[in-house]
N, C-alpha and C positions, 0 to 999 in steps of 0.2 A: 317665802318660807312660812310655814304655819306658826302663828303666834303662840298657840298652845304648846307646840313642841319646844319653843324657846322658854316658855314659862316653866317647863319641866327641866330643861337642860341647864339653864343658868344657875339655879340653886345647887344642882349636883356639882357643877364646876366650882362654885364658891365653897362648898363643903370640902371638895378635894384640895383646893388651895389651902384651906384652913388646916386640914389634916397634915398635908406635906409641910406647911409652914410652922406648925407647932414646934416649940422648942424641944419637946420630949424626944421625938424621932431623931432630930438633928443631934441633940445632946448625947443620946445613946450611941449614935453612929460615930460621932466625932470622938467620944471617949474611947472607942475601940482603936483609934489611931494612936493613942498615947500622947497626942499633942493637942493643946488647946488651939483651935483654929477658928477664925471668924468665918461666917457663911460665904462671903465673897472669895476668901482665900480657898476654901474647899471647892467652891464652884469652879475656880480656875484649875485646880488640880483635876477635877472630874472632866472638864473640857479637854485638857491636855491628855488625859488618860484615854479619852474616846477618839482623839485625833490620830490619823494615820501617819502624821508627820509633825515636826515642830511647827509652831504657829507664830505669826507676828502679833505684837500686842494689839494692834487694831482688829485682828481677827478674833482675839479673845474678848475684847471689849464689845465687839458686835454680837457675839454669841451671848454675852452677859446682858446685852442691851443697856450698856452704860457708856459714859464718855471715856475716852482713852486715858486721861490722867488718873481716873479712878482705878482702872485695871493696872496701870503702871505702878501705882502705889502698892497695890497688893502683890504684884509680881516681884517688886523689889523686896518686900518683906519675906516672901516665900524663898527668894534667892538667898537672903540673909540666913534663913533657917536651913539651907541646903536641900530644899525640896524641888527647886527648879534651877535651871541654868540657861545661860544664853549661848547660842551656837551660831556660827556663821551661816548665813543664807547662801546655799550653793548657787543660786541664780543671781545674787547681788552681794558681792564680797563686803560691801559697805554696811549692809543691813544685818541685824541680829534677829534670830528666832528664839522662841522660848520652848524648852522641852523639860520633861520630868527627869530628875536624877533617880538613881536606884532607890534612894531613901524616899523620894516623892512617889515612886511607883508602889513601894511597900505600904506607905501611909495611905495612899488612895485606895489600894487593894483592900486594906483592912476596913476602911470606911464603906466602900461599896459592898463588901461581904455582909455587913450589918444591914444596909439598906436593901440589898437584894434578898436577904433572908426575910425581911418584913414583907416584901412584895411576893416572894415565893409562897410564904405561908398564907397571905391574903388570897392568892390566886389558885391555891391548891385544889379547890373543888371545881375549878373552871375547866372546860374542855380545851384541848389544844386549839381548836378552831376559834373558840371565844377569845383566847389569849392573843391569837394572831390578829383577829378582827379588832380587838382593843388597840393593839400596837399600831396597826395600819391606820385606823380611823383617828386615834388621838394624835398621831404624827401628822396626819393630813390637816386636822383642825389647827394644830399649833403652827404648822408651816403657813397655812392660809391667813391666820390672824397676824402672825409676825410679818408676813409680806405686806399686808394692808397697813399695818402700823408703820412699817419702814417707809412705805410709799406716801405716808401722810394722808391717807384716804380718810374721808369723813363718811361715817355710816349713812346709808340711804335715808334712814328715818330722821337724821339730823340735817340733811341737806334741804329739806322742806320743799 
């Protein structure tokens, strides 16, 4: 890969991370929910919102890229607030899955409406093709990076 391309890409990714990680965007979006929620808790709600089915705690932790006990702690707090609930796993009656409650769906919907509004406004001048390309390529980059990190791979330049 051309070194000059990475010299241009990495600063852009760093700026994106900074913009998304800034408290202002998160604080405005979480204020719309009417509930003070920590970032990990909101991340769990968004993961569950995007899932086609209830998830195991391990699946939630994997998507968050954290250890199981960290996700468990936040799920328990969300459960105590009535935002998520445990349901029986239809494939294993001994196991429990986590799903959003009606209150959790409403809360997450309000949060995502604010976040989506920011992105809609930011991308308003983009063509449909540019938006599709961004979605496809950014998804591919994230998937490839996550897979390499999960596999414990060392970057070629560090292998020496």
